[in-house]
N, C-alpha and C positions, 0 to 999 in steps of 0.2 A: 369869548372862550366857552361859556356855558352852552351857547347855541350850537357850537361845533360838537361838544360832548353829547348834547341831547340828540342832535341829528344822527350821530353815529350810533348811539344806544338804541334809538327808536327806528332805525332804518328798516329793520325786519319786523319789529314789534308792531308798528302802526300800519304796515302794508296790508292791504286787503285784496281779496281775489275778485271782487265784483268790478264790473266796468265803471269807469270814472263817472259817467253820466248817472248811473244808478246810485253810486256813493253820494253824489251831490244832493240827491233827493232824500236820502235816509237821514233820520235823526239818530246819531250814534253817541253813546256814552262811553268815554274812554276812562278807565279807572286803573289805578295802581294800588294793589292790595299788599298786605303784609308778607305774603308768600306766593309762590308760583303754584298753579293748579297742576298737580301731578297725579291725583287720585280722583276719580269721578263717582265713587261709591260712598255716600255719606253715612252708611250703616257700617261698612267694613272698618272705617277708621274714625277716631275722635278728632282728627286734624281739622282745625278751624276753617282753613281755606276750602277743604272738601265739603264742609257743611254750608259755607257761603255759596259754593257752586250748587249744592243740593237745594238750597232755598230759592235759587233762581229758577230751577228746572222743575222741582216737585212742589206739591201742596200737602197740607196736613189736615187731619180731621178737626183739630182745634188749634188755636194759637193763644199762648199766654200773652196778655197785654203788658203794658209797662209796669203795672202794679202786681204782676204775676197772677192775675185772675184769668182762668181759661175762658175763651170765647169760641163759639162755633166758627169753623172755617169751611171745610168741605161738607160738614154736617149741616143739614137744613133744619132738622128738629131732633130732639132726643127726649127720652123719658127714663126716669129712675124709679124703680119700684119702691113702695113704702119701706120695705125691709133693707133697701139699699144693696140688694144682691143681684139685681138684674138691670142692666142698662140696654136700652133699645135705641139704636141710632138709624136715622134715615138720611141718605145723601141728598144734596141739593140737585135740582133738575138740571140736565144738560151737561153734566161734567164729562169732559173728554180728555184723553191724553194728546200729546203733541203730534201723534200720527193720525189723529182723528177717531181712534177707537174709543168707545164709551168706557167710563170708569164704572166698575161694578163691585159688588160686595166680595166677589172672588178675588179681585185685585187687593181690596182693603184687607181682607183676612190674611191673605198670603203675605202682604207687606208687614202687618202687625206681628205675625208669627216670626218673620225673619228678624225684625227689630227686637222682639222679645227674647230671641235666642242669642242676641249679641250685646245689646246695650244693658248696662246695669239697672237703669230705671225700668226698662222694659222687662227684664228678668224678674224684678221684684213684683211688678204688676202681674205678670203671667203666673207667678207662684200662687196667686189667689184666684186665678181664672179656672173654672171647671168646664166651661163651654164657650166657644166663640163660633157662632154659626150664622149662616145666611138665612134670612126669612124670605127674601126675594132678591132681585138684582140691585135694589136700592136700599134695602133695610137689612140690618144684621143685629144680632143679640150677643151681649157679653154677660155671662153668668159667673158670679163670684161665690167662693165658699165662705167668705167673711166680708163684712161691710168696709172694705178698704177705702180710706179717705182721700187717696191721691190719684184716682182714675183719670179725671179730666186734666189735671195739672200735668200728669205724665204724658198724656197724648199731645199736650200743647207745649211741651218743654222747648226752651229757646236756646239751650246751650248746645253742646256737641251731641252727635248721634240723635238727631231729631227724628221723630216717628213719621217719616215721609211715606207717601203712598206711591208705589211703583206699579207697573203692569205686572200681572200675575207671572208672566214668563220670566221676568227679571227677579221678582220677589221669591221665586222658587229656587234661586241660586243659593247654595250653601253659604251661610253668613260668614264663614271663614274664607270664602273666595270672593274676589271682587267681581261685581257685575261688569259686563263688557259694553253695555249700551246704557245711555242715560236719557230715557224718554219718560217724561213725567207729565203731570197735569198742572204745572205751575205756569206763571206768566211768560216764561221764555223757553225756547227750545235750545238745546245744546248743539252747536254746529261742530260735530265731532270731526268732520273732514277738514275743518279749518283750525283745529287744535294743534298748537305747536308747543309742547312742554319746553319750558325754558324761555319762551317768547310771549305767547298769548293764548287765551281761551276766549272763544267767541260764542255769543248767545244771540238768537234772533227772536223777535216777537212771536209768541205762540198764537196763531190765528184761531185756535180752538179753545183757548182759555176762557172760562166763564167766571168773572169776578163775583164776589158777594153783592147782592142787590142792595140798593138804598144808599150807596155812597157812604158807608159807615166810616167814621174817622179812623185813620190808621194809627195803631198804637202797638209798637213792638211787632209781634207776630200776628196780632189781631186786626180786625177791620178789613175794609175793602182793599184788595191788591189789584194793581193793573200794570201793564207794561207801558211805561210813559215814553219809551223810545223804541225805535225799530230794531236797534242792535246794541248790545253791550260787549265791549272788548275789555277783558281783564289783561292788561299789559304788564308783563313782568320786567321790572327795572330793579335790580338788586341793590344798586347804590342809591341811598336816600338823597344825597345831594343832587344827583342827576334827576331823580323823580321830582324833587322840589323845583328844579329849574324847568322841567317839563310842564309843571302846573303853572308856574309864573308866566311862562312863555306861551301858554295856551295849547300845548300839544296834548294835554290830558285835561279831564274835567274834575276828577275826584281822586284824592290821595288819602287812603284809609289811615295810615300810621306814620305821619311825618316825624322825623327826629325832633326831640324837644329843643335841641340846639337851633333848629331852623324856624321855630315858632315866631320869634320876633320879626324875622324877615318876611314870613308869610303874612303876619298881621299887617304889615306895611304895604304888601304887594297890591297893586290896583286890581280890583275885580275878584280878589281871593278873600274868603272868609273861613273862620274856624268854627267848629261846632262840637260842643260837649255831647256825648252820646247817652248820658243818663245820670241818675243821682248816685248810684254806687260806682266804686272803682270798676273799670271795665275789665281789667286783667289781673289775674292772680298767678304769681310765679311759683313753680314747684319743682322739686328734685325727686325723681322716682327711683327707688331702689328695687332690685330684683330679689324677691323673697325666696326664690326657688333654690338658689345656689350659694355656697359659702363665699364670703363670710356673712352675707346679709340674710341668710336663713336663720341667723341667730339674732333675737331682738336686741341683745346688748350691743352687737355690732351696728345695728341700724341706729340705735339711740346714740352711739358714739358720734355719728355724723352730724348730729345737732350742734355739737360743740365746735364745728368748723364754720358755722354760718353766722356771719355778721351781716344782717340784712341791708344795712346801709351801704356796704361794699357793693352788693348786687344792684341795688336801686340807683346808686350813683353811676354805675357803669351803664345801666340800661336807659335811665331817664335823665339823671343829672340834676334836674331842678326839683327841689323838695316840695314845691307848690303842686307838683303833679304826682307825687308818690307818697306812700304811707307804709311805715313799718307795722307789721301785723303779726303778733305772736299767737296766732290762732289758725284754725282750719276752716271755720265758718267765717264768711266775709266780714271783716271789721267794718263797722258802720251800719250793718244790717240789724234788724230787730233781734236776731238770735245770737249775735256776737257775744262771746263770753270769755272768761279767763281760765276755763278748765284746762289743766295740763300745761298752761303757758310757761310756767317756770322752767320747764325743760328746754324750751326754745330760746330762752334769754341768756343761757350760760355759754357765752363764746369763750372757748378755751381749747386751742388746737393741741396742746400737750395732753390734755385730758382725753381728747378724741383718740389720739394714737394709743394711749394707755388702755382705754376701754376696748379698742379694737384688738389689741394684743391679748387682753384678758378673755376676749371672745373667741380666741383661736387664730387670729390673723398673724401670719409669719412672714409678711413681706411679699406675698404673691401679688402679681399685677392685678389692678382693679381696672376693668375695661369701662371706659366712659365713651359714649357715643357723642361726638363733638360736631354739632351742626356748623357749617361754614357760611351759610347764606340766609340766616334768619335774623331780622333786625333786633330782636330781643333775646332769643334763645342763644344765639352765638355769643354775645358778650357775657351773658349769665354763665354759660358753660365755661368760658375762659376764666372767670372769677373763681368758680368752683375748682377747676383743675389746679389753678395756682395755689389756692388754699390747701388742697390735699397734698400737693408736693411740698409746700412749706412745712406742713405738719409731719413730713417724713413718710408719707404713703407712696407706694410704688404705683404710679398711674400709667395706664396704657390708654392714652387719648387717641381715639381713632377718628380722623377727620372725614367727613362726608357731607353731602348736601342734605337738607332737611327731608326731602322726599325719601332718601335712603334710610334716614333715621326712622321715619314713620314705618317703613317696611321691616327694618331689622328689629325694631323693638317688639314686634309680634312673635319673635322666635323664642322658644323656651329652651333651646340648646344651651349647654354650658358655655360660658364666655370664651373659652379656648377653642370652641368648636363653632364659632359664628354667632354666639349669643352676646350677652352684655351683663354688666353689673349696674350701671347708672345711666340715665338720660335726663335731660332737663326739658321741661315743657311749660305750658301755661294753660289756664282755663279761664272761663268767664266769671266775673264777680257776682252776677245775678244768680246763675245756677248754683254757685258755691254758697249761697246764703240759705239754701234749703237742704236739710239733711237727706231727704229722699232724692231730690233732683241733682244733688252734688255727686255725680258719678264717681269721682276720684276718691271719695271718702270711703267707698265700699270695700269690703273684705270678703268677697264671695269665692275665694280660692281660684281654681282653674277656670271658673266661669266669669271672673272679674276682668278688669283692665290690666294691661301690660304692667308687670311687676308682681301681680297675682298675690296681694295680701290675703291672708286666710285667718279669719277670726269670727267665731260664731257670735260672740257678745256684741260686736259692732253691728252685725246684721240684725240681731235681736232688737237693738236700740233703734235702728232705722225703721224697723217694722213698727215698733212701739210709737214712734213719732207719728206715723201715718194714722194711728188709731187714737191719738191723744185728743181729748175733748175740749180742753181749755188752753189758753195762752200760757198760763202758769205751768201746766203739765208739759207743754211743748218746750218751754224754756229749760225746765229741769232736765228733760231728756236730752236736749241739745247740749247741755253742759256735760252730762255724763258721756255722751257720745264723743264729743271733742276730746275729753280727757282720755278715753280709751283709745281713740284713733291716734292721738299723739304718742301714747305709751307704746302702741304697736307699730308706729311709724308707717302709716299708710302712704305718706309722702312728707317731704321736708319743705315747708313754705319759706319763701324768701321775700315776701312783701307784695304789695298791691300798687297799681298805678293806673292812671288814666291819661291817654294821649288824645287830644281832640282831633277829629278828622278835618281835612282841609279840602275846599272845593271852590270851583269857579262860580261865584254867586252871580256873575254877569251872564252866565251861560246855562246854568241848571237851577232847578228849584224842586221842592217837594221831598227832600230827603227825610226819611223816617228815622228818628234817633232810636238806636237799639244798643244797649250795653252788651258787649261781649261778642256779638255776631252781626257784622255789618249786613244790612239788607239794601238791595239795589232796585227793588221794585218801586213804583210810584214816582220815580225821578223823571222830570220833564226837561226837555231842552227849551230854552227861551227863544 
């Protein structure tokens, strides 16, 4: 029965356009990810799958390793002036894009400027930059007005909206507009002509890619990267049971996010292994409110929503097994060095009646609350269902608008009033590693119209994030992190509903060399046996 289901589901997904004789000679990695590739611009969106795509195609100047220490990637050498105001970077020799053109500092500077105009971490870095200029085709200089302490960590971030290096012609695209081509200097080229949204995305080995020399051990985004296979196919199978069967039956090699319910079966399957991706929980769940429009332009209305959230309800619906999830009444990742209880009392008071009362006190009169309800995401879909049910049971008038996740990603960027195509609420996730650092945690920001969707606006939050980057001791950092979390919870930058880790599953009898990376799966360095 499973084989018939899989055969039907994969009939179009696993078809390729190359002649059979060529296919037989290729080493092909077939992977099912948590979502379908619908966007190919990792700067335009924070969508995780778009950034997984981006890290296949593009490279970065630095890469943060598993301990969050930045290591040179495209950079061959760099110097920091004694006053820590001038950084001079020189690119490695021989770097080329997938079309064979050389990577120059013009490409780098244009890419960094686009990233710095869109991503919260990049915006913060650029607020301290007074000059970003080419010395020659391989060397460029960054001059700061103050000795900002997170320059290299920002360039090497491993969460969403990574500082990838594009060709100058794409990097000159307005950051509010998606790039139309995806030609990078990473280990793979994107085969755009074979891209079928809703079915598969195809990547082929980049013959022009130049790995870091010395075979440096791979650690998260750091170390030597290489294309271990000739071709990667990200096959989209929305049904987790069908994807599990495809892995067991050998139709695919890699399953990024299997359902917890299927882990016992996968553990027993011949040739299949499970892998934990890191020490911290890989995923953090969040509910994002739109601060621009009533009722959530009122802090009291935003705070009211805390009283609807019983994290266990969400985590049981998403994960089920308490061995894989964690209730976390904080915004900085629980289990990380900076985790604290600042402001946490507000998150622990589950009281639906109080939620409705506070909403009314904030001016809510029963108007419909528009919730963007994803229908095809393995974690966001059930989480949104739990939220909608809790809101309705509390007596809130919910306008749940069903759409696929790709449409949610597009619509959440709209600032129009909800009745005119905008929104009040959407549910999303972020990575546990990035969320452990107040500067790299993009979603904790409150940079008003320059921030992420929902557009929280609070000068104190931004001041505290700046202060963290200049803190000199661990004690100072901890103190600032506690103050920041307290303020962020008070202002409701988002509503957390817990943390979880789902091990990835793969065919150990067919592939090897997977680089564990919490939050953003990486597919380079994987070899076929």
